[in-house]
All heavy atoms as TSV, in Angstrom:
chain	resi	resn	atom	element	x	y	z
A	1	MET	N	N	36.900	-96.324	80.855
A	1	MET	CA	C	37.926	-97.018	80.105
A	1	MET	C	C	38.619	-96.038	79.163
A	1	MET	O	O	37.986	-95.177	78.581
A	1	MET	CB	C	37.306	-98.152	79.295
A	1	MET	CG	C	38.331	-98.977	78.576
A	1	MET	SD	S	37.557	-100.447	77.920
A	1	MET	CE	C	38.145	-100.364	76.280
A	2	ARG	N	N	39.878	-96.193	79.021
A	2	ARG	CA	C	40.629	-95.340	78.100
A	2	ARG	C	C	40.338	-95.743	76.661
A	2	ARG	O	O	40.083	-96.894	76.368
A	2	ARG	CB	C	42.114	-95.462	78.370
A	2	ARG	CG	C	42.493	-94.989	79.736
A	2	ARG	CD	C	43.980	-94.746	79.804
A	2	ARG	NE	N	44.376	-94.408	81.140
A	2	ARG	CZ	C	44.224	-93.208	81.688
A	2	ARG	NH1	N	43.670	-92.245	81.023
A	2	ARG	NH2	N	44.623	-92.976	82.906
A	3	THR	N	N	40.445	-94.774	75.777
A	3	THR	CA	C	40.235	-95.047	74.359
A	3	THR	C	C	41.551	-95.467	73.717
A	3	THR	O	O	42.636	-95.207	74.260
A	3	THR	CB	C	39.708	-93.799	73.636
A	3	THR	OG1	O	40.747	-92.806	73.638
A	3	THR	CG2	C	38.450	-93.252	74.285
A	4	PRO	N	N	41.483	-96.094	72.542
A	4	PRO	CA	C	42.714	-96.432	71.839
A	4	PRO	C	C	43.591	-95.199	71.573
A	4	PRO	O	O	44.813	-95.274	71.642
A	4	PRO	CB	C	42.219	-97.062	70.535
A	4	PRO	CG	C	40.905	-97.664	70.898
A	4	PRO	CD	C	40.315	-96.685	71.883
A	5	GLN	N	N	42.964	-94.051	71.309
A	5	GLN	CA	C	43.740	-92.834	71.061
A	5	GLN	C	C	44.466	-92.382	72.329
A	5	GLN	O	O	45.613	-91.951	72.262
A	5	GLN	CB	C	42.832	-91.717	70.526
A	5	GLN	CG	C	43.594	-90.524	70.017
A	5	GLN	CD	C	44.496	-90.851	68.828
A	5	GLN	OE1	O	44.199	-91.724	68.028
A	5	GLN	NE2	N	45.601	-90.150	68.711
A	6	ASP	N	N	43.815	-92.494	73.489
A	6	ASP	CA	C	44.473	-92.173	74.770
A	6	ASP	C	C	45.704	-93.047	74.972
A	6	ASP	O	O	46.765	-92.575	75.375
A	6	ASP	CB	C	43.530	-92.400	75.962
A	6	ASP	CG	C	42.383	-91.431	76.023
A	6	ASP	OD1	O	42.504	-90.318	75.468
A	6	ASP	OD2	O	41.360	-91.798	76.640
A	7	PHE	N	N	45.545	-94.339	74.693
A	7	PHE	CA	C	46.637	-95.296	74.840
A	7	PHE	C	C	47.801	-94.919	73.922
A	7	PHE	O	O	48.955	-94.883	74.341
A	7	PHE	CB	C	46.111	-96.696	74.517
A	7	PHE	CG	C	47.136	-97.787	74.580
A	7	PHE	CD1	C	47.820	-98.061	75.747
A	7	PHE	CD2	C	47.396	-98.553	73.465
A	7	PHE	CE1	C	48.764	-99.085	75.799
A	7	PHE	CE2	C	48.330	-99.574	73.508
A	7	PHE	CZ	C	49.005	-99.840	74.676
A	8	LEU	N	N	47.495	-94.585	72.683
A	8	LEU	CA	C	48.523	-94.213	71.722
A	8	LEU	C	C	49.252	-92.943	72.161
A	8	LEU	O	O	50.482	-92.866	72.095
A	8	LEU	CB	C	47.910	-94.031	70.342
A	8	LEU	CG	C	48.865	-93.676	69.210
A	8	LEU	CD1	C	49.944	-94.739	69.050
A	8	LEU	CD2	C	48.092	-93.504	67.919
A	9	GLU	N	N	48.525	-91.956	72.651
A	9	GLU	CA	C	49.139	-90.705	73.104
A	9	GLU	C	C	50.077	-90.954	74.293
A	9	GLU	O	O	51.152	-90.364	74.370
A	9	GLU	CB	C	48.079	-89.671	73.467
A	9	GLU	CG	C	47.294	-89.144	72.274
A	9	GLU	CD	C	48.185	-88.540	71.195
A	9	GLU	OE1	O	49.173	-87.853	71.533
A	9	GLU	OE2	O	47.904	-88.772	70.009
A	10	ARG	N	N	49.676	-91.823	75.210
A	10	ARG	CA	C	50.544	-92.145	76.348
A	10	ARG	C	C	51.809	-92.846	75.883
A	10	ARG	O	O	52.895	-92.608	76.408
A	10	ARG	CB	C	49.803	-93.011	77.355
A	10	ARG	CG	C	48.822	-92.231	78.166
A	10	ARG	CD	C	48.052	-93.146	79.101
A	10	ARG	NE	N	47.335	-92.344	80.033
A	10	ARG	CZ	C	47.649	-92.240	81.321
A	10	ARG	NH1	N	48.647	-92.907	81.820
A	10	ARG	NH2	N	46.938	-91.468	82.104
A	11	CYS	N	N	51.664	-93.718	74.891
A	11	CYS	CA	C	52.847	-94.419	74.356
A	11	CYS	C	C	53.784	-93.439	73.662
A	11	CYS	O	O	55.000	-93.532	73.806
A	11	CYS	CB	C	52.410	-95.514	73.389
A	11	CYS	SG	S	51.602	-96.902	74.217
A	12	ARG	N	N	53.229	-92.485	72.916
A	12	ARG	CA	C	54.061	-91.475	72.251
A	12	ARG	C	C	54.844	-90.641	73.264
A	12	ARG	O	O	55.960	-90.218	72.995
A	12	ARG	CB	C	53.186	-90.542	71.428
A	12	ARG	CG	C	52.820	-91.077	70.103
A	12	ARG	CD	C	52.228	-89.958	69.245
A	12	ARG	NE	N	51.654	-90.534	68.062
A	12	ARG	CZ	C	50.376	-90.506	67.761
A	12	ARG	NH1	N	49.520	-89.899	68.556
A	12	ARG	NH2	N	49.942	-91.061	66.657
A	13	ALA	N	N	54.252	-90.392	74.424
A	13	ALA	CA	C	54.873	-89.548	75.445
A	13	ALA	C	C	55.911	-90.305	76.288
A	13	ALA	O	O	56.624	-89.683	77.064
A	13	ALA	CB	C	53.790	-88.970	76.359
A	14	ASP	N	N	55.996	-91.609	76.125
A	14	ASP	CA	C	56.890	-92.427	76.939
A	14	ASP	C	C	58.254	-92.543	76.254
A	14	ASP	O	O	58.423	-93.286	75.289
A	14	ASP	CB	C	56.270	-93.806	77.142
A	14	ASP	CG	C	57.047	-94.668	78.117
A	14	ASP	OD1	O	58.294	-94.605	78.112
A	14	ASP	OD2	O	56.408	-95.414	78.871
A	15	GLY	N	N	59.239	-91.821	76.763
A	15	GLY	CA	C	60.573	-91.812	76.172
A	15	GLY	C	C	61.263	-93.172	76.194
A	15	GLY	O	O	61.964	-93.538	75.256
A	16	GLU	N	N	61.057	-93.934	77.265
A	16	GLU	CA	C	61.675	-95.257	77.340
A	16	GLU	C	C	61.085	-96.198	76.296
A	16	GLU	O	O	61.812	-96.988	75.686
A	16	GLU	CB	C	61.501	-95.844	78.736
A	16	GLU	CG	C	62.383	-95.174	79.762
A	16	GLU	CD	C	62.276	-95.827	81.118
A	16	GLU	OE1	O	62.120	-97.068	81.188
A	16	GLU	OE2	O	62.351	-95.100	82.115
A	17	LEU	N	N	59.788	-96.110	76.078
A	17	LEU	CA	C	59.170	-96.928	75.038
A	17	LEU	C	C	59.747	-96.556	73.675
A	17	LEU	O	O	60.070	-97.430	72.872
A	17	LEU	CB	C	57.647	-96.761	75.030
A	17	LEU	CG	C	56.929	-97.545	73.929
A	17	LEU	CD1	C	57.076	-99.046	74.144
A	17	LEU	CD2	C	55.484	-97.145	73.852
A	18	GLY	N	N	59.899	-95.271	73.425
A	18	GLY	CA	C	60.464	-94.815	72.156
A	18	GLY	C	C	61.850	-95.381	71.906
A	18	GLY	O	O	62.171	-95.783	70.777
A	19	MET	N	N	62.658	-95.450	72.946
A	19	MET	CA	C	63.995	-96.030	72.804
A	19	MET	C	C	63.920	-97.535	72.553
A	19	MET	O	O	64.670	-98.077	71.747
A	19	MET	CB	C	64.838	-95.763	74.052
A	19	MET	CG	C	65.208	-94.306	74.237
A	19	MET	SD	S	66.286	-93.683	72.951
A	19	MET	CE	C	67.752	-94.646	73.252
A	20	ALA	N	N	62.997	-98.202	73.227
A	20	ALA	CA	C	62.885	-99.658	73.104
A	20	ALA	C	C	62.403	-100.094	71.720
A	20	ALA	O	O	62.788	-101.156	71.241
A	20	ALA	CB	C	61.946	-100.199	74.182
A	21	ILE	N	N	61.569	-99.287	71.074
A	21	ILE	CA	C	60.995	-99.703	69.784
A	21	ILE	C	C	61.645	-99.014	68.588
A	21	ILE	O	O	61.178	-99.179	67.462
A	21	ILE	CB	C	59.470	-99.465	69.750
A	21	ILE	CG1	C	59.133	-97.980	69.794
A	21	ILE	CG2	C	58.780	-100.245	70.859
A	21	ILE	CD1	C	57.669	-97.669	69.545
A	22	ARG	N	N	62.718	-98.302	68.785
A	22	ARG	CA	C	63.272	-97.439	67.742
A	22	ARG	C	C	63.614	-98.147	66.435
A	22	ARG	O	O	63.637	-97.510	65.396
A	22	ARG	CB	C	64.462	-96.659	68.261
A	22	ARG	CG	C	65.664	-97.476	68.610
A	22	ARG	CD	C	66.727	-96.589	69.263
A	22	ARG	NE	N	67.864	-97.352	69.693
A	22	ARG	CZ	C	68.002	-97.937	70.871
A	22	ARG	NH1	N	67.044	-97.818	71.756
A	22	ARG	NH2	N	69.079	-98.614	71.168
A	23	TYR	N	N	63.869	-99.444	66.442
A	23	TYR	CA	C	64.184	-100.155	65.198
A	23	TYR	C	C	63.131	-101.213	64.849
A	23	TYR	O	O	63.318	-101.980	63.921
A	23	TYR	CB	C	65.549	-100.842	65.306
A	23	TYR	CG	C	66.670	-99.881	65.603
A	23	TYR	CD1	C	67.372	-99.952	66.786
A	23	TYR	CD2	C	67.007	-98.887	64.688
A	23	TYR	CE1	C	68.406	-99.071	67.066
A	23	TYR	CE2	C	68.033	-97.992	64.962
A	23	TYR	CZ	C	68.725	-98.094	66.150
A	23	TYR	OH	O	69.739	-97.213	66.420
A	24	TRP	N	N	62.055	-101.243	65.595
A	24	TRP	CA	C	61.082	-102.324	65.477
A	24	TRP	C	C	60.024	-102.026	64.424
A	24	TRP	O	O	59.548	-100.906	64.293
A	24	TRP	CB	C	60.432	-102.533	66.839
A	24	TRP	CG	C	59.427	-103.626	66.919
A	24	TRP	CD1	C	59.504	-104.855	66.350
A	24	TRP	CD2	C	58.196	-103.605	67.632
A	24	TRP	NE1	N	58.403	-105.596	66.676
A	24	TRP	CE2	C	57.590	-104.850	67.464
A	24	TRP	CE3	C	57.560	-102.649	68.411
A	24	TRP	CZ2	C	56.356	-105.171	68.037
A	24	TRP	CZ3	C	56.349	-102.963	68.981
A	24	TRP	CH2	C	55.759	-104.213	68.791
A	25	THR	N	N	59.644	-103.046	63.683
A	25	THR	CA	C	58.483	-102.994	62.800
A	25	THR	C	C	57.590	-104.147	63.217
A	25	THR	O	O	58.030	-105.293	63.269
A	25	THR	CB	C	58.886	-103.130	61.321
A	25	THR	OG1	O	59.644	-101.972	60.953
A	25	THR	CG2	C	57.668	-103.213	60.419
A	26	GLY	N	N	56.362	-103.854	63.539
A	26	GLY	CA	C	55.426	-104.871	64.015
A	26	GLY	C	C	54.233	-104.187	64.633
A	26	GLY	O	O	53.712	-103.209	64.096
A	27	GLY	N	N	53.814	-104.657	65.784
A	27	GLY	CA	C	52.675	-104.035	66.440
A	27	GLY	C	C	52.402	-104.641	67.797
A	27	GLY	O	O	52.983	-105.647	68.182
A	28	LEU	N	N	51.498	-104.006	68.492
A	28	LEU	CA	C	51.053	-104.461	69.796
A	28	LEU	C	C	49.534	-104.528	69.756
A	28	LEU	O	O	48.877	-103.605	69.260
A	28	LEU	CB	C	51.490	-103.472	70.885
A	28	LEU	CG	C	50.979	-103.769	72.285
A	28	LEU	CD1	C	51.660	-105.017	72.837
A	28	LEU	CD2	C	51.228	-102.583	73.195
A	29	ARG	N	N	48.974	-105.624	70.233
A	29	ARG	CA	C	47.523	-105.785	70.273
A	29	ARG	C	C	47.146	-106.326	71.643
A	29	ARG	O	O	47.675	-107.353	72.075
A	29	ARG	CB	C	47.080	-106.748	69.188
A	29	ARG	CG	C	45.592	-106.966	69.137
A	29	ARG	CD	C	45.232	-107.978	68.054
A	29	ARG	NE	N	43.817	-108.231	68.031
A	29	ARG	CZ	C	42.950	-107.580	67.280
A	29	ARG	NH1	N	43.378	-106.653	66.447
A	29	ARG	NH2	N	41.675	-107.861	67.318
A	30	ILE	N	N	46.252	-105.617	72.314
A	30	ILE	CA	C	45.776	-106.034	73.628
A	30	ILE	C	C	44.263	-106.164	73.545
A	30	ILE	O	O	43.568	-105.179	73.273
A	30	ILE	CB	C	46.154	-105.009	74.718
A	30	ILE	CG1	C	47.666	-104.833	74.769
A	30	ILE	CG2	C	45.599	-105.445	76.066
A	30	ILE	CD1	C	48.130	-103.702	75.654
A	31	GLU	N	N	43.777	-107.378	73.749
A	31	GLU	CA	C	42.340	-107.628	73.757
A	31	GLU	C	C	41.901	-107.809	75.204
A	31	GLU	O	O	42.417	-108.679	75.896
A	31	GLU	CB	C	42.007	-108.874	72.950
A	31	GLU	CG	C	42.309	-108.731	71.480
A	31	GLU	CD	C	41.981	-109.978	70.694
A	31	GLU	OE1	O	41.207	-110.833	71.180
A	31	GLU	OE2	O	42.522	-110.108	69.588
A	32	LEU	N	N	40.968	-106.996	75.638
A	32	LEU	CA	C	40.469	-107.062	77.006
A	32	LEU	C	C	39.155	-107.833	77.022
A	32	LEU	O	O	38.185	-107.421	76.371
A	32	LEU	CB	C	40.264	-105.659	77.566
A	32	LEU	CG	C	41.496	-104.751	77.491
A	32	LEU	CD1	C	41.137	-103.336	77.892
A	32	LEU	CD2	C	42.607	-105.290	78.353
A	33	ASP	N	N	39.122	-108.936	77.710
A	33	ASP	CA	C	37.929	-109.783	77.827
A	33	ASP	C	C	37.414	-110.271	76.477
A	33	ASP	O	O	36.236	-110.573	76.346
A	33	ASP	CB	C	36.806	-109.041	78.564
A	33	ASP	CG	C	37.179	-108.725	80.000
A	33	ASP	OD1	O	37.906	-109.532	80.605
A	33	ASP	OD2	O	36.747	-107.686	80.508
A	34	GLY	N	N	38.242	-110.301	75.449
A	34	GLY	CA	C	37.820	-110.792	74.143
A	34	GLY	C	C	36.796	-109.914	73.448
A	34	GLY	O	O	36.155	-110.333	72.492
A	35	GLU	N	N	36.623	-108.689	73.912
A	35	GLU	CA	C	35.642	-107.767	73.341
A	35	GLU	C	C	36.290	-106.891	72.283
A	35	GLU	O	O	37.263	-106.187	72.576
A	35	GLU	CB	C	35.045	-106.871	74.431
A	35	GLU	CG	C	34.241	-107.609	75.464
A	35	GLU	CD	C	32.958	-108.160	74.906
A	35	GLU	OE1	O	32.359	-107.528	74.020
A	35	GLU	OE2	O	32.559	-109.255	75.349
A	36	PRO	N	N	35.779	-106.876	71.055
A	36	PRO	CA	C	36.360	-106.024	70.011
A	36	PRO	C	C	36.384	-104.540	70.388
A	36	PRO	O	O	37.314	-103.826	70.033
A	36	PRO	CB	C	35.453	-106.252	68.808
A	36	PRO	CG	C	34.772	-107.547	69.072
A	36	PRO	CD	C	34.679	-107.681	70.563
A	37	ASP	N	N	35.385	-104.073	71.127
A	37	ASP	CA	C	35.343	-102.661	71.531
A	37	ASP	C	C	36.378	-102.338	72.601
A	37	ASP	O	O	36.631	-101.177	72.878
A	37	ASP	CB	C	33.954	-102.286	72.043
A	37	ASP	CG	C	32.911	-102.313	70.945
A	37	ASP	OD1	O	33.290	-102.263	69.761
A	37	ASP	OD2	O	31.717	-102.398	71.267
A	38	ALA	N	N	36.944	-103.364	73.215
A	38	ALA	CA	C	37.918	-103.157	74.286
A	38	ALA	C	C	39.332	-103.503	73.820
A	38	ALA	O	O	40.182	-103.831	74.618
A	38	ALA	CB	C	37.532	-103.993	75.497
A	39	THR	N	N	39.586	-103.413	72.519
A	39	THR	CA	C	40.912	-103.723	71.978
A	39	THR	C	C	41.751	-102.463	71.916
A	39	THR	O	O	41.280	-101.411	71.504
A	39	THR	CB	C	40.788	-104.333	70.560
A	39	THR	OG1	O	40.024	-105.532	70.648
A	39	THR	CG2	C	42.139	-104.649	69.974
A	40	LEU	N	N	42.995	-102.576	72.357
A	40	LEU	CA	C	43.955	-101.481	72.283
A	40	LEU	C	C	45.144	-101.968	71.465
A	40	LEU	O	O	45.457	-103.153	71.467
A	40	LEU	CB	C	44.434	-101.081	73.672
A	40	LEU	CG	C	43.390	-100.593	74.661
A	40	LEU	CD1	C	44.031	-100.395	76.025
A	40	LEU	CD2	C	42.749	-99.316	74.184
A	41	GLY	N	N	45.805	-101.069	70.805
A	41	GLY	CA	C	47.008	-101.470	70.097
A	41	GLY	C	C	47.399	-100.481	69.021
A	41	GLY	O	O	46.705	-99.492	68.783
A	42	TRP	N	N	48.517	-100.768	68.387
A	42	TRP	CA	C	49.018	-99.926	67.312
A	42	TRP	C	C	50.052	-100.673	66.515
A	42	TRP	O	O	50.585	-101.677	66.932
A	42	TRP	CB	C	49.597	-98.623	67.832
A	42	TRP	CG	C	50.245	-98.659	69.177
A	42	TRP	CD1	C	49.706	-98.188	70.334
A	42	TRP	CD2	C	51.524	-99.187	69.536
A	42	TRP	NE1	N	50.577	-98.382	71.374
A	42	TRP	CE2	C	51.703	-99.000	70.909
A	42	TRP	CE3	C	52.544	-99.808	68.830
A	42	TRP	CZ2	C	52.835	-99.393	71.588
A	42	TRP	CZ3	C	53.685	-100.217	69.504
A	42	TRP	CH2	C	53.817	-99.995	70.867
A	43	ARG	N	N	50.320	-100.180	65.334
A	43	ARG	CA	C	51.380	-100.711	64.473
A	43	ARG	C	C	52.607	-99.817	64.611
A	43	ARG	O	O	52.482	-98.632	64.880
A	43	ARG	CB	C	50.952	-100.689	63.013
A	43	ARG	CG	C	49.811	-101.587	62.693
A	43	ARG	CD	C	49.421	-101.436	61.222
A	43	ARG	NE	N	48.172	-102.088	60.958
A	43	ARG	CZ	C	48.044	-103.384	60.717
A	43	ARG	NH1	N	49.108	-104.157	60.701
A	43	ARG	NH2	N	46.867	-103.913	60.495
A	44	VAL	N	N	53.769	-100.398	64.395
A	44	VAL	CA	C	55.019	-99.653	64.431
A	44	VAL	C	C	55.752	-99.931	63.128
A	44	VAL	O	O	55.829	-101.077	62.691
A	44	VAL	CB	C	55.907	-100.125	65.618
A	44	VAL	CG1	C	57.229	-99.401	65.614
A	44	VAL	CG2	C	55.194	-99.940	66.936
A	45	ARG	N	N	56.258	-98.879	62.506
A	45	ARG	CA	C	57.060	-99.048	61.292
A	45	ARG	C	C	58.401	-98.357	61.511
A	45	ARG	O	O	58.444	-97.139	61.666
A	45	ARG	CB	C	56.341	-98.442	60.092
A	45	ARG	CG	C	55.158	-99.285	59.672
A	45	ARG	CD	C	54.493	-98.752	58.414
A	45	ARG	NE	N	53.313	-99.526	58.113
A	45	ARG	CZ	C	52.106	-99.310	58.644
A	45	ARG	NH1	N	51.943	-98.344	59.522
A	45	ARG	NH2	N	51.089	-100.057	58.297
A	46	ASP	N	N	59.446	-99.144	61.565
A	46	ASP	CA	C	60.798	-98.629	61.810
A	46	ASP	C	C	60.852	-97.732	63.042
A	46	ASP	O	O	61.461	-96.677	63.035
A	46	ASP	CB	C	61.329	-97.888	60.582
A	46	ASP	CG	C	61.480	-98.798	59.388
A	46	ASP	OD1	O	61.889	-99.963	59.583
A	46	ASP	OD2	O	61.189	-98.372	58.258
A	47	GLY	N	N	60.163	-98.150	64.101
A	47	GLY	CA	C	60.183	-97.435	65.367
A	47	GLY	C	C	59.242	-96.254	65.470
A	47	GLY	O	O	59.187	-95.605	66.501
A	48	ALA	N	N	58.478	-95.977	64.412
A	48	ALA	CA	C	57.567	-94.826	64.432
A	48	ALA	C	C	56.146	-95.271	64.762
A	48	ALA	O	O	55.609	-96.178	64.120
A	48	ALA	CB	C	57.582	-94.124	63.081
A	49	LEU	N	N	55.565	-94.627	65.763
A	49	LEU	CA	C	54.163	-94.871	66.077
A	49	LEU	C	C	53.295	-94.136	65.070
A	49	LEU	O	O	53.691	-93.112	64.518
A	49	LEU	CB	C	53.853	-94.383	67.497
A	49	LEU	CG	C	54.515	-95.189	68.612
A	49	LEU	CD1	C	54.369	-94.465	69.937
A	49	LEU	CD2	C	53.915	-96.568	68.689
A	50	PRO	N	N	52.099	-94.643	64.804
A	50	PRO	CA	C	51.242	-94.040	63.788
A	50	PRO	C	C	50.702	-92.674	64.201
A	50	PRO	O	O	50.644	-92.346	65.380
A	50	PRO	CB	C	50.101	-95.046	63.645
A	50	PRO	CG	C	50.053	-95.731	64.965
A	50	PRO	CD	C	51.469	-95.782	65.451
A	51	ASP	N	N	50.299	-91.906	63.211
A	51	ASP	CA	C	49.650	-90.611	63.438
A	51	ASP	C	C	48.173	-90.714	63.077
A	51	ASP	O	O	47.824	-91.310	62.053
A	51	ASP	CB	C	50.272	-89.525	62.554
A	51	ASP	CG	C	51.663	-89.148	63.007
A	51	ASP	OD1	O	51.887	-89.116	64.223
A	51	ASP	OD2	O	52.507	-88.888	62.139
A	52	GLY	N	N	47.321	-90.130	63.901
A	52	GLY	CA	C	45.904	-89.992	63.613
A	52	GLY	C	C	45.212	-91.229	63.089
A	52	GLY	O	O	45.218	-92.261	63.729
A	53	ASP	N	N	44.615	-91.127	61.901
A	53	ASP	CA	C	43.826	-92.209	61.320
A	53	ASP	C	C	44.664	-93.405	60.914
A	53	ASP	O	O	44.135	-94.452	60.586
A	53	ASP	CB	C	43.051	-91.701	60.104
A	53	ASP	CG	C	41.991	-90.689	60.477
A	53	ASP	OD1	O	41.543	-90.714	61.634
A	53	ASP	OD2	O	41.613	-89.886	59.606
A	54	ASP	N	N	45.970	-93.259	60.908
A	54	ASP	CA	C	46.863	-94.350	60.546
A	54	ASP	C	C	46.991	-95.367	61.679
A	54	ASP	O	O	47.627	-96.399	61.535
A	54	ASP	CB	C	48.242	-93.782	60.192
A	54	ASP	CG	C	49.052	-94.722	59.332
A	54	ASP	OD1	O	48.441	-95.538	58.609
A	54	ASP	OD2	O	50.290	-94.637	59.373
A	55	ALA	N	N	46.359	-95.097	62.815
A	55	ALA	CA	C	46.454	-95.966	63.987
A	55	ALA	C	C	45.456	-97.119	63.869
A	55	ALA	O	O	44.397	-97.094	64.456
A	55	ALA	CB	C	46.198	-95.174	65.257
A	56	THR	N	N	45.803	-98.118	63.077
A	56	THR	CA	C	44.945	-99.281	62.922
A	56	THR	C	C	45.463	-100.406	63.792
A	56	THR	O	O	46.658	-100.526	64.036
A	56	THR	CB	C	44.907	-99.744	61.452
A	56	THR	OG1	O	46.234	-100.013	61.024
A	56	THR	CG2	C	44.285	-98.681	60.565
A	57	PHE	N	N	44.553	-101.243	64.252
A	57	PHE	CA	C	44.953	-102.365	65.087
A	57	PHE	C	C	45.583	-103.445	64.223
A	57	PHE	O	O	45.018	-103.830	63.202
A	57	PHE	CB	C	43.754	-102.970	65.808
A	57	PHE	CG	C	43.078	-102.040	66.760
A	57	PHE	CD1	C	41.715	-101.873	66.712
A	57	PHE	CD2	C	43.791	-101.341	67.710
A	57	PHE	CE1	C	41.083	-101.025	67.597
A	57	PHE	CE2	C	43.175	-100.483	68.601
A	57	PHE	CZ	C	41.812	-100.333	68.533
A	58	PRO	N	N	46.718	-103.953	64.634
A	58	PRO	CA	C	47.299	-105.079	63.901
A	58	PRO	C	C	46.465	-106.337	64.182
A	58	PRO	O	O	45.839	-106.469	65.231
A	58	PRO	CB	C	48.697	-105.207	64.494
A	58	PRO	CG	C	48.624	-104.574	65.835
A	58	PRO	CD	C	47.552	-103.532	65.760
A	59	ALA	N	N	46.462	-107.246	63.241
A	59	ALA	CA	C	45.724	-108.499	63.397
A	59	ALA	C	C	46.525	-109.449	64.279
A	59	ALA	O	O	47.750	-109.463	64.249
A	59	ALA	CB	C	45.479	-109.125	62.043
A	60	ALA	N	N	45.807	-110.237	65.064
A	60	ALA	CA	C	46.464	-111.262	65.859
A	60	ALA	C	C	47.149	-112.244	64.903
A	60	ALA	O	O	46.584	-112.626	63.886
A	60	ALA	CB	C	45.438	-111.987	66.727
A	61	GLY	N	N	48.369	-112.602	65.193
A	61	GLY	CA	C	49.107	-113.523	64.343
A	61	GLY	C	C	49.844	-112.877	63.189
A	61	GLY	O	O	50.574	-113.544	62.456
A	62	GLU	N	N	49.697	-111.583	63.023
A	62	GLU	CA	C	50.420	-110.850	61.989
A	62	GLU	C	C	51.915	-110.840	62.342
A	62	GLU	O	O	52.264	-110.759	63.509
A	62	GLU	CB	C	49.871	-109.428	61.936
A	62	GLU	CG	C	50.311	-108.591	60.785
A	62	GLU	CD	C	49.599	-107.243	60.801
A	62	GLU	OE1	O	48.382	-107.210	60.970
A	62	GLU	OE2	O	50.305	-106.235	60.652
A	63	PRO	N	N	52.818	-110.920	61.361
A	63	PRO	CA	C	54.250	-110.944	61.686
A	63	PRO	C	C	54.678	-109.721	62.516
A	63	PRO	O	O	54.303	-108.598	62.210
A	63	PRO	CB	C	54.926	-110.896	60.301
A	63	PRO	CG	C	53.908	-111.450	59.375
A	63	PRO	CD	C	52.571	-111.026	59.934
A	64	GLY	N	N	55.432	-109.994	63.567
A	64	GLY	CA	C	55.954	-108.937	64.421
A	64	GLY	C	C	54.976	-108.387	65.432
A	64	GLY	O	O	55.285	-107.424	66.127
A	65	VAL	N	N	53.785	-108.966	65.533
A	65	VAL	CA	C	52.766	-108.450	66.459
A	65	VAL	C	C	52.812	-109.232	67.768
A	65	VAL	O	O	52.836	-110.459	67.784
A	65	VAL	CB	C	51.359	-108.542	65.838
A	65	VAL	CG1	C	50.290	-108.188	66.856
A	65	VAL	CG2	C	51.266	-107.634	64.636
A	66	LEU	N	N	52.853	-108.471	68.855
A	66	LEU	CA	C	52.803	-109.063	70.197
A	66	LEU	C	C	51.396	-108.961	70.720
A	66	LEU	O	O	50.712	-107.998	70.495
A	66	LEU	CB	C	53.741	-108.320	71.149
A	66	LEU	CG	C	55.195	-108.231	70.730
A	66	LEU	CD1	C	55.943	-107.360	71.717
A	66	LEU	CD2	C	55.814	-109.590	70.656
């Protein structure tokens, strides 16, 4: 299974994703099988993906979170 950091690095490398989220503030949260250890996601602030330790999972139901 990929780690959350792997997922974040792939998202950073995706130019189309960068264009799509360039003005967005919110986050993405993906829960696999309802397992906390299998959660992927990140927060976005004004289109910027987080760096390093700033990559915290947004809470389900948080404003702007998909």
